[in-house]
C-alpha positions as CSV (number, residue, x, y, z in Angstrom):
1,M,90.5,102.3,106.2
2,S,94.1,101.4,106.0
3,V,96.9,103.2,104.3
4,S,100.6,102.6,103.8
5,V,103.0,104.6,105.9
6,R,106.6,104.9,104.9
7,I,109.0,104.7,107.9
8,P,112.4,106.4,107.8
9,T,115.5,104.5,108.9
10,P,115.8,106.2,112.3
11,L,112.3,105.0,113.3
12,R,112.5,101.5,111.9
13,S,113.9,100.2,115.3
14,L,110.2,100.8,116.5
15,T,108.6,98.9,113.6
16,S,110.8,95.8,113.8
17,G,112.9,97.0,110.7
18,Q,109.9,97.5,108.5
19,D,110.1,100.4,106.1
20,V,106.4,100.4,105.2
21,V,103.6,99.6,107.6
22,E,99.8,99.9,107.5
23,A,97.8,102.2,109.7
24,A,94.2,103.1,109.9
25,G,92.4,106.4,110.3
26,E,90.4,109.1,108.4
27,T,92.8,111.9,109.4
28,L,96.6,112.1,109.7
29,Q,96.1,112.5,113.4
30,Q,94.3,109.2,113.6
31,I,97.0,107.5,111.5
32,V,99.6,108.8,114.0
33,L,97.4,107.4,117.0
34,D,97.1,104.1,115.2
35,L,100.8,104.0,114.5
36,E,101.4,104.7,118.3
37,R,99.0,101.8,119.2
38,Q,100.9,99.4,117.0
39,F,104.5,100.7,117.6
40,P,104.7,102.3,121.0
41,G,107.0,105.3,121.0
42,I,106.6,106.3,117.4
43,G,103.9,108.9,118.2
44,D,106.4,110.8,120.5
45,R,108.9,110.9,117.8
46,V,106.5,112.4,115.3
47,I,104.2,114.6,117.6
48,D,105.5,117.0,120.3
49,E,104.0,117.6,123.8
50,D,101.8,120.2,122.4
51,G,100.2,117.9,119.9
52,E,101.9,119.4,117.0
53,I,104.2,117.9,114.2
54,R,107.8,118.0,115.6
55,R,109.9,120.7,114.1
56,F,112.4,118.4,112.5
57,V,109.8,115.9,111.2
58,N,108.0,116.3,107.8
59,L,104.8,114.4,107.0
60,F,103.6,113.9,103.5
61,V,100.3,112.6,102.1
62,N,100.8,111.4,98.5
63,G,103.9,113.5,98.3
64,E,102.4,116.7,99.5
65,D,103.8,118.3,102.7
66,V,100.9,118.4,105.2
67,R,102.1,121.8,106.5
68,F,100.6,123.1,103.2
69,L,97.3,121.1,103.6
70,D,95.5,120.7,106.9
71,G,98.4,119.5,109.1
72,L,97.3,116.7,111.4
73,H,93.7,117.2,110.4
74,T,94.5,116.3,106.7
75,A,92.0,113.9,105.5
76,I,93.1,110.4,104.5
77,A,91.5,108.3,101.9
78,Q,91.9,104.6,101.0
79,G,94.9,104.1,98.9
80,D,96.8,107.2,100.2
81,E,100.5,107.0,101.1
82,V,101.8,108.7,104.2
83,S,105.6,109.3,104.4
84,I,107.4,110.3,107.6
85,V,110.6,112.2,106.6
86,P,113.3,113.5,109.1
87,A,114.2,117.0,108.1
88,V,117.7,117.3,106.8
89,A,119.9,120.1,108.2
90,G,123.1,121.3,107.2
91,G,124.6,123.3,104.3
92,A,127.7,125.1,103.3
93,R,130.0,126.6,105.9
């Protein structure tokens, strides 16, 4: 099954400028692996060397943060939308 994945501006150089791409998989982990197959290098920007979501990357499925779901094991269904969102740091001094 294929789902839409929203790509943030910092990663669009890996997707030839595309802001939305299609990826296949039944779990979020499979989606990330398919993204890496299609767009080499994107997986390393999302997943760390321990196989976990990078600290400064947020992944959402249908607007829900996967850290509050099943992380990379979150089930994906036809028609779902996955969003990769870089964490925003900063604040008042």
